[in-house]
N, C-alpha and C positions, 0 to 999 in steps of 0.2 A: 905311677903315683904323680898328679898335677905338682906343678911348681908351688902353688898356692895352698895345697894340702887342706881343703875344704871340703873334701868328699865325705859325706855321712854326716856332717854337722848340722844343726838346726839354727835358722836365723828368723827372727820376727822382723817383718817390714812393715812400716806404718807409711801410710799416704800414698798407694796406688790409687789413681784416679783414671787413667786412661793410657794408651801406649806411648803416649807423648811424655809421660811422668818420669822424673829422674826414678822413682822408686820402681815403676814398671822395669825399667832398664836394669837397675841394680838386681831385681828378682829374676830376670832373665838370665842375667849372666851368672848369679848365684846357681842356679838350676843347671847350668851348662857345667858347672864345676862339681855337682853331684851332691850340692846341699839341699836339704829338707827347708822348704819355704813356708813359713806361715805368715798371712797376711791380715792386717787390721784395717779397716776402713771406717768411715765416719757414719754413714747410714745404711739402713737396709736395702735403700734404693741403689746406692753405691755398689754394695754388695753384689746386687744381680747384675749390674753392669761390667763390674770387673771379673765377674764369673765367667763371662762370655770372652773376655780376651786371655785368661789363664787357663793351663791345663786342665782337663777335666779331672774333677777330684780334688781340685787345690783346696786349701784349708783356710777359710777366709773368715773372719770375724768382724762384728760391728763394735766400734768402741769411739765414742766421742771424747776427745782427748780433753775436752774443756769440762769434763765430769769426772772427778778423780773415783766415784763409785764404779763407774764403768771400766776405767783402768784396771781398778782392783780385783773387778771381776772378771776382765780379761786375765789377768795373772793366773787367777784360780783355773780358770777352764783351759789355758795353755798348760798348766801344770799338770793337768789330769791325763794328758796325752804326751807330753815330752819331759822326761826327767831332768833334761838340764837344756838352756838355750846357750850357743855359743857365740851369739851376735845378736844385736837390734840396730835396725835402721830407722833413725827419726827423720823422715822426709815431709815435715808438716809445716806448713804456713798458712797464713791468712791475715788479710786486710781490707777493711770495707772502702772500696773506692767508689761507691755508689755515688757519693756526692760529687764526685768530678776532683781534680787536683785543686789543692788550696795551699797558701803559706803554711809553713810547718807551725808557725806560731798560733795557727788557728786550727790545730788539730783537736779534733774531739777527743774528750778523756775517756769517755766510754769504748771509743774505736781503737786507742791506742792501748789502752788497757787489754783490750780483748787480743789484739794482734801480740802483746807480749804474753799473754797466757796461752794463747795457741801454738806461738812459733817459739816460745823459748821454755817458759814454766813447764809447758807439758813434757819436755825431756827429763825434768828433776822428778815429775810425778811418775812416769814412767820407770825411770831409773829406782826409783824407791820402791815402787810396787813388784818390781821383778828381781830384785837384789838377791832373793834367796833362791830364784832358779837360774841363775847366771853361773855358769861356768866359771871356775876360778882364773881362767885366762879369756875370758870373752872380751869380745870388743863391741863398743857402742860407738855407731859412726852417725852423724847429723848432717844436714846440708844447709850450708851458711851460703854468704854471698862473699864476692872477691875482695870488697873493701867496704867497711861501715863507716869511713872517713870520708869518702867522697859524697858531698851533698848533691845526689841526683833529685832535683826538684819533683819530679812525679813519682818517684818511688816512694818519697815522703816519708812518714813514720816508721816505715817497715825497716828501713837501715838502723834505728836506735833498738827496735825490737831484736834485729839479728845480732848487735852489738850485745843484747842482754844475753842472746845464745851463746856467742862465741865467749863469755865470760862465764856462763855455767858449765859450759864443756871443761874447764880449766878447774872451776871449783868441785865438780863431779870426780875429776880424776884423782884430786887431791883426798877427798872425803871417803872415797871407795878404797884407795890405798891404805887406810887404816885396818882393813879386814880382807883385802883381795888383791889380784893382780889384774882385776878389769881394767881396761882401756877406754877412754874417751875422746873422740878426736872429730872434727868436722872437716869435712869436705867445702872449700870456700869457692861455689863456681862464678864464672863470669855470665855474662848474658846468654841465655839459652832461649831457644824456639819451644816452649811449653804451653800448654793451654793456660796455667796458672799465669805466666807472664804474660799473656796475651789481654788479660784483665787489667793490667796497669796502663794509666793514661799515657798516651804518646811512648808507648814500649818500642814500635816499629822504628821509628828514628834513633833512640837510643840503642836499639840493638846494630842498626845499620853503621852507626857511628863506631859502636864497639867493634864491630868487624874490621873496620877500616883502622883501628887503633892497634889490633893486634899485630905482633911481628909477622905473622904468616899471611895477614890480610883474609883470614878467614874464621868465620865465629867459632866459638867452642861447641862441640858437639854433646848432647846429651850423654851417648855412650863414654865420653872421653871422661865425664864426671862420674858416672857409674863405675866404670873401671877403676878409679881411684878409690871409690868407696869399698870396692870388693876387696883390694889389695888391704886397705885398712882393716877390714874384717878379718884377714887371713893370718895365720901366725907368722907370715915372713914379715909382717910390719910390726913385730913385736916390741921393738924399739922405741916405738912412737906412740906419745901419750901426750894428752893435754895440748895439742897441737891443731893448726888450721891449715890444711894443704890447699893451697891456691891453686886453682887449675883455670887458668883466663888467657891461655896460649900467649902470654907475655905481653898482654896489654898494659899493667900497671908500669911497665918499664918503656912504654912507647908513648906517651903522651905528648912528646916533642918530636913526633915522626916529622920529617922535612915536609913531606907533602900535606899532613893534616895541618901544619902551620903554615902553609902557603895559601890553603883553602881558606882558614879562618880569614886571615889577613885581607883576602880578596872580597870577602863579604861587607 
């Protein structure tokens, strides 16, 4: 038996977009552990493209998390095939950067509310729709960011949206504790090389700086974030609930690195 004791369990994964996605790496690691992986993507076109990178016969559903009726229908469809879910992965986020970077106080109301809806409230809607299908000891894991207290100008209003997600994790853990032992946790990732991050204005410069700021002088890999998520989905993390596990290769402890300070003062 594997140390993680996940073989034979069923996990629903939201958010696979391509092979660079955190959700894809999580699903890949789960399958390696013998997990039955069910996937949910946003559109029929996405389902077609994702089907090409997943094993033949993969169970892929379409669900736009902005539509509660689609979330509820997904729960009904999944329940027809699987008697229990042992875990849910919420790796979903969206921000409209089409207008380019702008000062935070100029954030468009609709853009902000959409980001909170997709990136944060969707976890609440999913948890509520699937609460009857979740095993008593199930684990729900979302993907957040390493810090919502760092005002990265190019990231903009997504940081407040992720702050709402971090808080939702705590409140969901508390509310579910009244009738189950279902756990809610977040993996708070440092800067990653993903397709989603490529859409953030000026992201390459931010990533290169973050790489220099890590203790090992090497950026966080998507697989490292995925591995943390898989651990949180496993029974081996049973004592962890309502937490955000930071995976940033020590970046948050290293802002006053000697070389970084010297470099900044030379400019």
